[in-house]
C-alpha positions, 0 to 999 in steps of 0.5 A, spaced: 448 531 515 447 524 511 451 519 510 450 519 503 451 526 504 457 526 507 460 520 502 458 525 496 462 531 500 468 526 501 467 524 493 467 532 491 473 533 495 477 528 492 478 532 486 478 538 490 486 538 491 487 545 492 483 545 498 486 538 501 491 541 506 486 545 510 480 540 509 485 534 512 483 535 519 475 535 517 477 528 514 482 526 520 475 528 525 471 522 520 475 517 522 471 516 529 465 516 525 460 511 525 460 509 519 464 504 516 463 506 508 465 513 512 471 510 515 473 508 508 472 513 504 477 518 509 482 513 510 482 512 503 482 520 502 487 521 506 492 517 504 492 521 497 491 528 502 498 525 505 502 523 499 502 530 497 502 534 505 505 529 508 507 534 514 500 536 515 496 528 515 502 527 520 497 528 527 492 523 523 497 518 522 496 514 529 489 514 528 489 511 521 494 506 523 490 504 529 485 501 523 490 495 523 488 492 528 481 493 526 476 487 525 473 489 518 478 487 513 476 493 509 478 498 514 484 493 515 486 495 507 485 502 506 489 503 513 495 499 509 493 503 503 493 510 506 500 509 510 504 506 504 502 512 499 503 517 506 510 513 508 511 514 500 511 522 501 515 522 507 517 515 510 518 519 517 511 520 518 510 513 518 517 509 520 513 508 528 508 503 524 512 501 518 514 494 522 506 493 524 505 493 516 509 486 515 504 482 518 499 483 514 502 481 509 499 474 513 492 477 513 487 471 512 484 477 508 486 478 500 485 485 499 488 486 505 495 482 503 494 485 496 493 492 499 500 491 503 504 489 496 501 497 494 503 500 500 510 497 500 510 499 492 508 506 494 514 506 500 519 502 496 519 507 491 524 513 495 526 508 500 528 501 497 533 499 502 528 499 507 527 492 504 532 489 503 531 484 509 524 482 508 525 479 500 522 473 503 516 475 505 514 478 497 518 472 495 512 468 499 506 472 496 509 470 489 505 463 490 499 466 494 493 463 494 489 468 491 490 471 484 491 479 485 494 478 490 500 474 485 499 479 479 501 484 484 507 482 488 511 482 482 511 488 481 514 490 488 519 485 484 519 491 478 519 497 483 526 494 487 528 491 480 529 498 478 533 501 484 536 496 487 537 490 482 542 486 487 536 486 492 532 482 486 537 478 483 536 473 488 529 471 486 530 471 479 530 463 477 524 464 482 521 469 478 523 466 471 519 459 474 513 463 475 514 467 469 513 460 465 510 456 469 503 461 473 496 459 470 495 466 470 497 471 464 498 477 468 502 474 473 507 471 468 507 478 464 509 482 471 514 477 473 517 477 466 517 484 467 520 484 474 526 480 471 528 486 465 528 491 470 532 488 475 537 486 469 537 492 467 537 496 473 
């Protein structure tokens, strides 16, 4: 099958959620495809399949995690995103690889750092207590050099503020300062949202 046809098939499968469980082996097999585009699409689809069906995708998790070491930033980004979505569905499914995600917080590629924040938000939604010892990492990302990372980093504090406000309270002063001084309007708004969540949590 031509790459374009295969990519189109994966696009159609994205919307065919009723067949996801039975098609997980097929999508997983594409992780070894020669095309980066197909590999990335397979990782993205496995992320969504894994959120819906964590036990069925668990056998693919080691292969997904192997892309954390890919020299291709897109594949690193897709892999960390996939582990985050699967981990939201079942932390147990990705637990052996969870600690490996934190090195992506300092990845040289901004979209990978952004995906790390997204993945962390997903996992923290159902297992917030895990993140207590790691809050300083997200505090550093509040002042990332990339606008998109800075826009997303406060959302981790918002997610945790709703569930474990005590983890966020030590950072309220920093969030307030950024909300008043950051050059990016969305960053300022998201910082205020994180403060509000922690205060109401």
